[in-house]
Every structure is written in structure tokens, then in C-alpha cells.
KEVO-874126 format. One line per field, with one value per residue (C-alpha): residue number from 1; residue in three letters; chain; y, z, x. Coordinates in steps of 0.1 Angstrom, whole numbers, plus 2048, in hexadecimal, padded with zeros to 3 digits. Example, Ala and Ser with C-alpha at 12.3 -4.5 7.8 and 13.67 -1.06 7.14 Angstrom:
resi = [1, 2]
resn = [ala, ser]
chain = [A, A]
py = [7D3, 7F5]
pz = [84E, 847]
px = [87B, 889]
***
This chain:
resi = [1, 2, 3, 4, 5, 6, 7, 8, 9, 10, 11, 12, 13, 14, 15, 16, 17, 18, 19, 20, 21, 22, 23, 24, 25, 26, 27, 28, 29, 30, 31, 32, 33, 34, 35, 36, 37, 38, 39, 40, 41, 42, 43, 44, 45, 46, 47, 48, 49, 50, 51, 52, 53, 54, 55, 56, 57, 58, 59, 60, 61, 62, 63, 64, 65, 66, 67, 68, 69, 70, 71, 72, 73, 74, 75, 76, 77]
resn = [unk, unk, unk, unk, unk, unk, unk, unk, unk, unk, unk, unk, unk, unk, unk, unk, unk, unk, unk, unk, unk, unk, unk, unk, unk, unk, unk, unk, unk, unk, unk, unk, unk, unk, unk, unk, unk, unk, unk, unk, unk, unk, unk, unk, unk, unk, unk, unk, unk, unk, unk, unk, unk, unk, unk, unk, unk, unk, unk, unk, unk, unk, unk, unk, unk, unk, unk, unk, unk, unk, unk, unk, unk, unk, unk, unk, unk]
chain = [A, A, A, A, A, A, A, A, A, A, A, A, A, A, A, A, A, A, A, A, A, A, A, A, A, A, A, A, A, A, A, A, A, A, A, A, A, A, A, A, A, A, A, A, A, A, A, A, A, A, A, A, A, A, A, A, A, A, A, A, A, A, A, A, A, A, A, A, A, A, A, A, A, A, A, A, A]
py = [972, 950, 93F, 94C, 93E, 91D, 919, 922, 908, 8EE, 8F6, 8F1, 8D1, 8C3, 8CD, 8BC, 89C, 89A, 8A0, 886, 86C, 85B, 854, 848, 830, 825, 81E, 80B, 7F5, 7EE, 7E4, 7D4, 7B3, 79E, 7BA, 7BD, 797, 796, 7B3, 7A4, 781, 792, 7A6, 786, 772, 78F, 790, 76A, 769, 785, 770, 752, 764, 773, 750, 742, 75C, 759, 734, 738, 753, 743, 764, 760, 777, 774, 781, 79E, 7A7, 7A2, 7B8, 7D4, 7D1, 7D6, 7F3, 7E0, 7DA]
pz = [75F, 76D, 74C, 742, 762, 75D, 73B, 744, 760, 748, 72D, 74A, 757, 731, 72F, 750, 746, 724, 732, 74E, 738, 72B, 74D, 758, 73C, 742, 768, 75E, 745, 75D, 776, 798, 794, 7AF, 7C7, 7C2, 7C5, 7E5, 7F6, 7EC, 7FB, 81B, 81D, 816, 831, 84B, 841, 845, 868, 874, 86A, 877, 89A, 898, 892, 8AF, 8C7, 8BC, 8C1, 8E5, 8F1, 8E1, 8E1, 8E1, 8C5, 8C8, 8EC, 8E2, 8C5, 8DE, 8F7, 8DD, 8CE, 8F2, 8F9, 913, 92C]
px = [7E6, 7DC, 7D8, 7FB, 807, 7F7, 804, 828, 824, 818, 833, 84D, 83E, 83D, 862, 86B, 857, 868, 88B, 885, 877, 895, 8A2, 880, 87D, 8A0, 898, 878, 88A, 8A6, 88F, 892, 881, 890, 892, 86B, 866, 87B, 869, 846, 850, 85C, 83B, 827, 839, 836, 80F, 80E, 81F, 808, 7E9, 7F8, 7FD, 7DA, 7CA, 7DE, 7D4, 7AE, 7B2, 7C2, 7AB, 78C, 779, 751, 749, 723, 724, 739, 723, 703, 716, 71B, 6F8, 6E9, 6FE, 715, 6FB]
***
């Protein structure tokens, strides 16, 4: 019974994929190259701004990482 259901499901999945394949290929060939480039540039710009803000924050606060690590190692004593 399970093997029959599995084979029917596999046949249905194969049918659906074969029916959708031309549309998938058309969409892949059509592509959205410039939209992808724009979104990548926006994401990279945002990432750069975040890194700059983090660097400015660290430069302004001048944290003493060695003391922080030492405190963590000694259990906060």
C-alpha cells in the first residue's frame, strides 16, 4: 500500500515538474539581472554603513577587550 502511494506521488511530482519546466525555463532565461544587481548593491551599502557605525562606536568607546576577557576567565571576580 505504501509503495503504491509512493509511486503514485512520485509520478504526480514528475508530471507537475514536466508541466512547469517550460515556464521555469522562460523565467530563468528572461531573468532580472539589473534588479539583482541593484538589490545586491543596496545590501552591500547597508552592510558597509553598519560596519562603519560599528567601527566608529568602538573607536569612540575604546573598550578594553583584554580586561573583559580577563574578567570572563576569572568568573567575573
